VEXSE-854947 format. One record per residue: x, y, z of N, C-alpha, C in turn; chain; residue number from 1. Coordinates in Angstrom, 1 decimal. Last residue first. Example, Ala and Ser with C-alpha at 12.3 -4.5 7.8 and 13.67 -1.06 7.14 Angstrom:
BEGIN
+--------+--------+--------+--------+--------+--------+--------+--------+--------+------+-----+
:     nX :     nY :     nZ :    caX :    caY :    caZ :     cX :     cY :     cZ : unit : pos :
+--------+--------+--------+--------+--------+--------+--------+--------+--------+------+-----+
:   12.8 :   -2.2 :    7.1 :   13.7 :   -1.1 :    7.1 :   12.9 :    0.0 :    7.9 :    A :   2 :
:   13.2 :   -5.7 :    7.8 :   12.3 :   -4.5 :    7.8 :   13.2 :   -3.3 :    7.8 :    A :   1 :
+--------+--------+--------+--------+--------+--------+--------+--------+--------+------+-----+
***
This chain:
BEGIN
+--------+--------+--------+--------+--------+--------+--------+--------+--------+------+-----+
:     nX :     nY :     nZ :    caX :    caY :    caZ :     cX :     cY :     cZ : unit : pos :
+--------+--------+--------+--------+--------+--------+--------+--------+--------+------+-----+
:  -43.9 :   44.0 :   45.4 :  -44.7 :   44.9 :   46.4 :  -43.7 :   45.4 :   47.7 :    A : 110 :
:  -43.3 :   42.0 :   43.1 :  -43.0 :   43.9 :   43.4 :  -43.4 :   44.6 :   44.5 :    A : 109 :
:  -45.8 :   40.8 :   43.2 :  -44.8 :   40.8 :   42.7 :  -44.4 :   42.0 :   42.7 :    A : 108 :
:  -47.9 :   38.3 :   44.8 :  -47.7 :   39.7 :   45.3 :  -46.4 :   39.8 :   44.7 :    A : 107 :
:  -48.9 :   35.9 :   44.8 :  -49.8 :   36.9 :   44.1 :  -49.0 :   38.5 :   44.2 :    A : 106 :
:  -47.8 :   34.8 :   47.4 :  -48.2 :   34.3 :   46.4 :  -49.2 :   35.8 :   45.7 :    A : 105 :
:  -45.0 :   36.0 :   49.5 :  -46.5 :   36.0 :   49.3 :  -47.0 :   36.1 :   48.0 :    A : 104 :
:  -42.2 :   34.4 :   50.0 :  -43.1 :   35.5 :   49.5 :  -44.4 :   35.1 :   49.4 :    A : 103 :
:  -41.4 :   33.2 :   53.2 :  -41.1 :   33.4 :   51.8 :  -42.0 :   34.3 :   51.3 :    A : 102 :
:  -40.7 :   32.9 :   56.0 :  -41.8 :   32.3 :   55.5 :  -42.1 :   32.5 :   53.7 :    A : 101 :
:  -39.3 :   34.2 :   58.0 :  -38.6 :   33.2 :   57.2 :  -40.1 :   32.4 :   56.4 :    A : 100 :
:  -40.2 :   36.5 :   58.7 :  -40.3 :   35.1 :   59.8 :  -40.1 :   33.9 :   58.9 :    A :  99 :
:  -39.5 :   38.0 :   57.2 :  -38.7 :   38.3 :   58.2 :  -39.3 :   37.1 :   58.9 :    A :  98 :
:  -41.3 :   37.8 :   55.0 :  -40.0 :   37.7 :   54.4 :  -39.4 :   37.4 :   56.2 :    A :  97 :
:  -43.6 :   38.5 :   56.5 :  -43.6 :   37.0 :   55.9 :  -42.2 :   36.2 :   55.9 :    A :  96 :
:  -42.7 :   41.1 :   56.7 :  -43.6 :   40.5 :   57.6 :  -43.2 :   38.8 :   57.2 :    A :  95 :
:  -42.8 :   42.1 :   53.7 :  -42.0 :   42.3 :   55.0 :  -41.9 :   40.9 :   55.9 :    A :  94 :
:  -45.9 :   41.5 :   52.9 :  -44.4 :   40.5 :   52.3 :  -43.2 :   40.9 :   53.2 :    A :  93 :
:  -46.7 :   43.2 :   54.5 :  -46.9 :   41.6 :   54.8 :  -46.1 :   41.0 :   54.2 :    A :  92 :
:  -46.0 :   45.9 :   53.6 :  -45.9 :   45.5 :   54.9 :  -46.1 :   43.7 :   55.1 :    A :  91 :
:  -47.1 :   45.0 :   51.1 :  -45.5 :   45.8 :   51.1 :  -45.6 :   45.2 :   52.4 :    A :  90 :
:  -49.8 :   45.2 :   51.5 :  -49.2 :   44.5 :   50.8 :  -48.0 :   44.1 :   51.0 :    A :  89 :
:  -49.8 :   48.0 :   52.4 :  -50.3 :   47.0 :   53.3 :  -49.8 :   45.5 :   52.5 :    A :  88 :
:  -49.1 :   49.6 :   50.3 :  -48.2 :   49.9 :   51.5 :  -48.8 :   48.0 :   52.4 :    A :  87 :
:  -51.0 :   48.6 :   48.6 :  -50.0 :   48.8 :   48.0 :  -49.1 :   48.6 :   49.2 :    A :  86 :
:  -53.4 :   50.0 :   49.8 :  -53.4 :   48.6 :   49.5 :  -52.1 :   48.1 :   49.1 :    A :  85 :
:  -52.8 :   52.5 :   49.5 :  -53.1 :   52.2 :   50.7 :  -52.6 :   50.6 :   50.6 :    A :  84 :
:  -53.2 :   52.8 :   46.6 :  -51.6 :   53.3 :   47.3 :  -52.0 :   52.8 :   48.8 :    A :  83 :
:  -55.8 :   52.2 :   46.6 :  -54.6 :   50.7 :   45.9 :  -53.4 :   51.7 :   46.3 :    A :  82 :
:  -56.9 :   54.5 :   47.4 :  -57.4 :   53.2 :   48.5 :  -56.1 :   51.8 :   47.8 :    A :  81 :
:  -55.8 :   56.1 :   45.4 :  -55.7 :   56.5 :   47.0 :  -56.0 :   54.9 :   47.7 :    A :  80 :
:  -57.6 :   54.9 :   43.4 :  -56.3 :   54.8 :   43.3 :  -55.5 :   55.1 :   44.6 :    A :  79 :
:  -60.3 :   55.4 :   44.4 :  -59.6 :   54.0 :   44.4 :  -58.2 :   54.1 :   44.1 :    A :  78 :
:  -60.3 :   58.4 :   44.3 :  -60.6 :   57.7 :   46.0 :  -59.7 :   56.4 :   45.7 :    A :  77 :
:  -60.0 :   58.4 :   41.1 :  -59.4 :   59.1 :   42.1 :  -59.2 :   58.6 :   43.7 :    A :  76 :
:  -61.2 :   54.8 :   40.4 :  -61.5 :   56.6 :   40.5 :  -60.4 :   57.5 :   41.3 :    A :  75 :
:  -60.2 :   52.3 :   38.0 :  -59.8 :   52.9 :   39.5 :  -60.4 :   54.6 :   39.1 :    A :  74 :
:  -62.0 :   50.6 :   36.0 :  -60.8 :   51.2 :   36.2 :  -60.8 :   51.7 :   37.7 :    A :  73 :
:  -63.3 :   48.2 :   33.8 :  -63.3 :   48.6 :   35.2 :  -62.0 :   49.5 :   35.3 :    A :  72 :
:  -65.0 :   47.1 :   31.3 :  -64.4 :   47.7 :   31.3 :  -64.0 :   48.5 :   33.1 :    A :  71 :
:  -66.9 :   43.4 :   30.6 :  -67.2 :   44.8 :   31.4 :  -65.6 :   45.3 :   31.8 :    A :  70 :
:  -66.9 :   42.9 :   27.2 :  -66.5 :   42.5 :   28.6 :  -67.0 :   43.9 :   29.5 :    A :  69 :
:  -68.7 :   40.8 :   24.3 :  -68.5 :   42.1 :   25.1 :  -68.3 :   41.8 :   26.8 :    A :  68 :
:  -67.5 :   38.2 :   22.8 :  -68.7 :   39.0 :   23.6 :  -68.0 :   40.1 :   24.3 :    A :  67 :
:  -65.4 :   38.3 :   20.0 :  -65.3 :   37.7 :   21.3 :  -66.9 :   38.8 :   22.0 :    A :  66 :
:  -63.9 :   39.4 :   17.8 :  -64.4 :   37.5 :   17.7 :  -65.0 :   37.1 :   19.1 :    A :  65 :
:  -62.9 :   41.5 :   17.9 :  -62.3 :   40.9 :   18.3 :  -62.7 :   39.2 :   18.3 :    A :  64 :
:  -65.7 :   42.8 :   16.2 :  -64.0 :   42.4 :   15.5 :  -63.3 :   41.5 :   16.1 :    A :  63 :
:  -67.2 :   42.8 :   18.9 :  -67.7 :   41.9 :   17.9 :  -66.3 :   41.7 :   16.7 :    A :  62 :
:  -65.9 :   44.2 :   20.4 :  -65.9 :   43.3 :   20.7 :  -65.9 :   42.2 :   19.3 :    A :  61 :
:  -66.0 :   46.8 :   19.3 :  -64.9 :   46.4 :   19.3 :  -64.5 :   44.8 :   19.3 :    A :  60 :
:  -68.8 :   47.1 :   18.8 :  -68.0 :   46.7 :   17.6 :  -67.0 :   46.1 :   18.1 :    A :  59 :
:  -69.6 :   47.4 :   21.6 :  -70.0 :   46.3 :   20.7 :  -69.5 :   45.9 :   20.1 :    A :  58 :
:  -67.6 :   48.6 :   24.0 :  -67.9 :   48.9 :   22.8 :  -68.3 :   47.3 :   22.1 :    A :  57 :
:  -67.8 :   47.7 :   27.6 :  -67.1 :   48.0 :   26.4 :  -67.8 :   47.9 :   25.0 :    A :  56 :
:  -69.4 :   48.9 :   30.1 :  -69.2 :   47.8 :   29.4 :  -68.4 :   48.3 :   28.0 :    A :  55 :
:  -68.0 :   50.0 :   32.8 :  -68.4 :   50.5 :   31.6 :  -68.6 :   48.8 :   30.6 :    A :  54 :
:  -67.0 :   51.0 :   36.4 :  -66.8 :   50.6 :   35.3 :  -68.1 :   50.7 :   34.1 :    A :  53 :
:  -64.8 :   52.3 :   38.9 :  -66.2 :   52.4 :   38.2 :  -66.0 :   51.9 :   37.1 :    A :  52 :
:  -63.9 :   52.7 :   42.6 :  -64.1 :   51.6 :   41.0 :  -65.4 :   51.9 :   40.2 :    A :  51 :
:  -65.0 :   53.6 :   44.7 :  -63.1 :   53.1 :   44.2 :  -63.3 :   52.8 :   42.9 :    A :  50 :
:  -67.6 :   53.6 :   45.3 :  -67.0 :   54.9 :   44.7 :  -65.4 :   54.5 :   44.3 :    A :  49 :
:  -68.5 :   51.6 :   46.4 :  -67.9 :   52.2 :   47.4 :  -66.8 :   53.5 :   46.7 :    A :  48 :
:  -69.7 :   50.0 :   44.6 :  -70.9 :   50.9 :   45.6 :  -69.5 :   51.7 :   46.5 :    A :  47 :
:  -67.4 :   49.4 :   43.5 :  -68.5 :   50.3 :   43.0 :  -68.8 :   50.8 :   43.6 :    A :  46 :
:  -66.9 :   47.7 :   45.5 :  -65.2 :   48.9 :   44.8 :  -66.3 :   49.9 :   44.0 :    A :  45 :
:  -68.2 :   45.4 :   45.6 :  -68.2 :   46.2 :   46.4 :  -67.7 :   47.6 :   45.8 :    A :  44 :
:  -67.9 :   44.8 :   42.4 :  -69.1 :   45.4 :   43.4 :  -69.1 :   46.4 :   44.3 :    A :  43 :
:  -65.2 :   43.1 :   43.2 :  -65.2 :   44.5 :   42.0 :  -66.9 :   45.0 :   42.6 :    A :  42 :
:  -66.3 :   41.0 :   44.8 :  -65.1 :   42.6 :   45.3 :  -65.4 :   43.7 :   44.1 :    A :  41 :
:  -67.5 :   39.7 :   43.5 :  -68.2 :   40.4 :   44.5 :  -67.7 :   41.8 :   45.2 :    A :  40 :
:  -65.9 :   39.2 :   41.5 :  -66.6 :   40.0 :   40.7 :  -67.5 :   40.4 :   42.4 :    A :  39 :
:  -63.4 :   37.7 :   42.7 :  -63.2 :   38.7 :   42.1 :  -64.4 :   39.9 :   42.1 :    A :  38 :
:  -64.9 :   35.6 :   43.8 :  -64.1 :   36.1 :   44.7 :  -64.0 :   37.9 :   43.9 :    A :  37 :
:  -65.7 :   34.2 :   41.8 :  -66.5 :   33.9 :   42.8 :  -66.1 :   35.1 :   44.3 :    A :  36 :
:  -63.5 :   33.8 :   40.0 :  -64.8 :   34.6 :   39.8 :  -65.5 :   34.6 :   41.2 :    A :  35 :
:  -60.8 :   33.4 :   42.3 :  -61.6 :   33.0 :   41.6 :  -62.6 :   34.1 :   41.3 :    A :  34 :
:  -57.0 :   34.7 :   41.8 :  -58.5 :   34.6 :   42.4 :  -59.2 :   34.3 :   42.0 :    A :  33 :
:  -55.2 :   35.1 :   40.7 :  -55.1 :   34.3 :   41.4 :  -56.3 :   33.9 :   41.6 :    A :  32 :
:  -54.2 :   37.7 :   39.7 :  -54.1 :   37.1 :   41.4 :  -54.6 :   35.9 :   41.5 :    A :  31 :
:  -54.0 :   37.4 :   37.1 :  -52.8 :   38.0 :   37.7 :  -53.1 :   37.6 :   38.9 :    A :  30 :
:  -56.3 :   36.1 :   36.3 :  -55.2 :   35.4 :   35.9 :  -54.4 :   35.9 :   36.8 :    A :  29 :
:  -58.4 :   38.3 :   37.5 :  -58.1 :   36.6 :   38.0 :  -57.1 :   35.8 :   37.6 :    A :  28 :
:  -57.9 :   40.1 :   35.9 :  -58.0 :   40.2 :   37.3 :  -57.6 :   38.9 :   38.1 :    A :  27 :
:  -58.5 :   39.3 :   33.4 :  -56.8 :   39.5 :   33.6 :  -56.9 :   39.4 :   34.7 :    A :  26 :
:  -61.4 :   38.5 :   33.8 :  -60.6 :   37.3 :   33.9 :  -58.8 :   37.8 :   33.7 :    A :  25 :
:  -62.1 :   41.7 :   34.2 :  -62.5 :   40.4 :   35.4 :  -61.4 :   39.1 :   34.5 :    A :  24 :
:  -60.2 :   44.1 :   32.7 :  -61.5 :   43.2 :   32.7 :  -61.0 :   41.5 :   34.1 :    A :  23 :
:  -57.9 :   45.7 :   33.2 :  -59.2 :   46.0 :   33.3 :  -60.8 :   45.3 :   33.3 :    A :  22 :
:  -55.0 :   46.2 :   34.8 :  -55.8 :   45.3 :   34.6 :  -57.0 :   45.4 :   34.1 :    A :  21 :
:  -52.9 :   48.4 :   35.5 :  -53.6 :   48.0 :   34.0 :  -54.2 :   47.0 :   33.5 :    A :  20 :
:  -52.4 :   48.3 :   37.7 :  -50.8 :   47.7 :   36.9 :  -51.7 :   47.6 :   35.6 :    A :  19 :
:  -54.4 :   48.6 :   39.3 :  -53.8 :   49.9 :   39.1 :  -52.7 :   49.7 :   38.6 :    A :  18 :
:  -55.9 :   46.0 :   39.1 :  -56.2 :   47.9 :   38.5 :  -55.3 :   48.6 :   38.1 :    A :  17 :
:  -54.5 :   45.1 :   40.6 :  -54.3 :   44.5 :   39.6 :  -54.9 :   45.5 :   38.6 :    A :  16 :
:  -54.3 :   46.4 :   43.2 :  -53.0 :   46.3 :   42.5 :  -53.1 :   46.2 :   41.0 :    A :  15 :
:  -57.0 :   45.7 :   43.7 :  -56.9 :   47.4 :   43.3 :  -55.6 :   47.0 :   42.6 :    A :  14 :
:  -57.0 :   43.2 :   44.0 :  -57.6 :   43.6 :   43.0 :  -57.5 :   44.9 :   42.7 :    A :  13 :
:  -55.2 :   43.3 :   46.1 :  -54.8 :   41.9 :   45.2 :  -55.6 :   42.8 :   44.1 :    A :  12 :
:  -56.9 :   43.7 :   48.1 :  -55.6 :   44.4 :   48.2 :  -54.9 :   44.1 :   46.7 :    A :  11 :
:  -59.1 :   42.1 :   48.1 :  -59.5 :   43.3 :   47.7 :  -57.7 :   44.5 :   47.2 :    A :  10 :
:  -58.0 :   40.0 :   49.6 :  -58.2 :   39.8 :   47.9 :  -58.3 :   41.1 :   47.4 :    A :   9 :
:  -57.4 :   41.2 :   51.7 :  -56.0 :   40.4 :   51.1 :  -56.8 :   40.4 :   49.5 :    A :   8 :
:  -59.4 :   44.0 :   52.7 :  -58.8 :   42.6 :   52.9 :  -58.1 :   42.3 :   52.2 :    A :   7 :
:  -59.7 :   46.7 :   53.5 :  -59.0 :   46.6 :   52.4 :  -58.4 :   45.1 :   53.1 :    A :   6 :
:  -63.2 :   48.4 :   53.7 :  -62.3 :   47.6 :   54.7 :  -61.2 :   47.1 :   53.2 :    A :   5 :
:  -63.5 :   52.1 :   53.1 :  -63.5 :   50.6 :   52.4 :  -62.4 :   49.8 :   53.2 :    A :   4 :
:  -65.7 :   54.0 :   54.4 :  -64.2 :   53.5 :   54.9 :  -64.5 :   52.2 :   54.0 :    A :   3 :
:  -67.6 :   55.9 :   51.8 :  -67.2 :   55.5 :   53.5 :  -65.8 :   54.6 :   53.8 :    A :   2 :
:  -67.4 :   58.9 :   50.2 :  -66.8 :   57.1 :   49.9 :  -66.5 :   57.0 :   51.4 :    A :   1 :
+--------+--------+--------+--------+--------+--------+--------+--------+--------+------+-----+
***
C-alpha cells in the first residue's frame, strides 16, 4: 500500500467507517460531506487497499424494501490509517480550541 494522503475529508470518512458506518449515505450523514466528496474518497481508499467493499445481498435489500447498497469496511492497513486520521483530527481540534475557534464540525469526541 502506498502512502495515503489524509485530507480532512479522508480523515472524516475513515472515522465514520471506524465507528461502524458502512454505507455511503451513512457516511455522508455523519460527516456532512456531499456524495461528490465521499464516493471519490472511498474509491481512492479502495485503490490504496485501505477499504474494501461489496454489494449487499439482494434478498436482504429486497426484504428491507430498498435497492442494494454497497458495504464498505476498513482493511487492517485501513484501520491503522484510521488511527492516524483520528490523531490528526484530535490535533486539529486541539489547535482550534487553543486558538479560541471552537469545535471542528463533524468531529465528535476526537
